[in-house]
N, C-alpha and C positions, 0 to 999 in steps of 0.2 A: 322379261315381258310376259311369260307364261303366268306369273303371279298376277299382274294387272288384268289379263284377260280372265283368269279364273275369278278375281274379286268382282269385275263387271258382270259376268254372268251370274255369280251367286247373288249380287245386289239386285239384279233386275228380276231374277227369278223369286227371291224372297218377297220383293215389293209386289209382284203379281199374285203370289199366294195369299199375302196377307190382304191384299185389295180385294181378291176373289172371296176370301172368307169372311168378309163383311166387317162394318164398323164396330159392331158390338163386340167383336172378339177380344180386342185388347182392353177394352173400358171394364169388361165384366170377367176378368181373368178368375179362375177358380184355381184350386190347388192342382187339379188335372191339367189345366192350362199351362201352369207355371212349370210343372214336370214335363209336359210336351215341349215348351220353349226351351228348357235345359237341353234335352235331347236334340232339338233342332240346332241349337248353338253348338253343341259337340259335333253333330254331323257336319254342320257349316264349316267349324273349324278344320275338319279333316279335309274337306273339299277345297278349301281355300288354300291351305298350306301344302298339300300333297306330301312329298317326302321331304321338303326342305323347311325344317324348323328352326332356321338361323334367325338371329335377332334382325338382320338386314331385310330378310324376305317378310318377316312380320311388320316391321317399319313400312316397307313399300306397299304392303297390303292396308295397313291403317290409312296411310296417304291416299290410296286408290279409293277406298271405301268414302273417308271424308270428302275427297276432292269430287266424287260422283255425287254425293249428297248436296255439296254446296253448288255445284254445277246444276243439278236439278232444281234447287230452290231459286237459282237465278233464271232458269228458263221458264219456271212457274210464274215468276214475276213478270216476265216480258210476254209470255204467251198464256193468258188466263185460261184458254181452252185446255192447254196441258195440265194446269192445276186441276181442273175440274175432272179430267180423265184419271189423274194419279190419285188425287185425294177424294173425289167425289163432291157432291153437293149436299146441303142439308135437306132432309126429306120430311115433309109434312106427313104425320102419322095420324092426326086427329085434327080434322077441319071443322070448325064452328060447332064443336061438341060431338061430332060424327067420327066414328072410327073408320079409318080406310084399311080395310082387312087386307087387300090385295098387297098394298106397300108394307103393311106389317109382316105379312108372310114372306115377302121377298127379303125384308131386312132382318127377318128371324126375331121379331119382337113381338111380344104379347101384351095384352092388357095388364098383366102383373107388372111387367117392366114400366109401363107407364104410370100407373098407380104408384110404384115404389118411388119414381122420380117425383110425382106429384106430392107425396108425403114428404120426401126429404127436402125438397126445394121450396114448396109453397104451403106445407102443412094441410094439403087437401087429402080428403078421404075417399071420394067418390068420382067416378068418371063424369058424372054429370056437372060436376064443378070446373071442368076443364074446357076451355074454348079451343086452344091449340096445344097439340103435343109435336115436337119437332125433333127429329134424329139429326143431331149435329154431325159434322164431319170427323169429330173426334170420338164419336160414339156416345156422347151423353145426350140424354133426352131433356130438352128445354120445355117447360110447362108455362103456359099462359093461361091464367084462370079466367072464368067467366066473371063479368063484372056483377057485384051484387046489386040488385035493384030494390 
């Protein structure tokens, strides 16, 4: 039972930490982010397993973590508000060609991030070519170009 409780605590803790760290964290992973993720994984492994490194304990932990994930996904389907709390909502960063600096600051996104997505997705080179920029739940930035007149 201790393994199940440890698994639930670590799952919820990591979910909160990654939610607080922002949407862009996982989408724009750098080498440093990858190293940090490896360190977190090792630390988490020690916290989850404690002193019991048996196969049975590992299997119980895997079932606990996957069961928690499946349970949360079912709850998110049933209670949309819970999904919004856990995963967040898309965030408009640029509205009708105007940068929304306060939202960008909170999301830790700058003009260069928007321009990078504009180049990759639409082949756009300047901010004045963008009508909307939206930070999606998965951390990607969707670009909607201005219509050519």
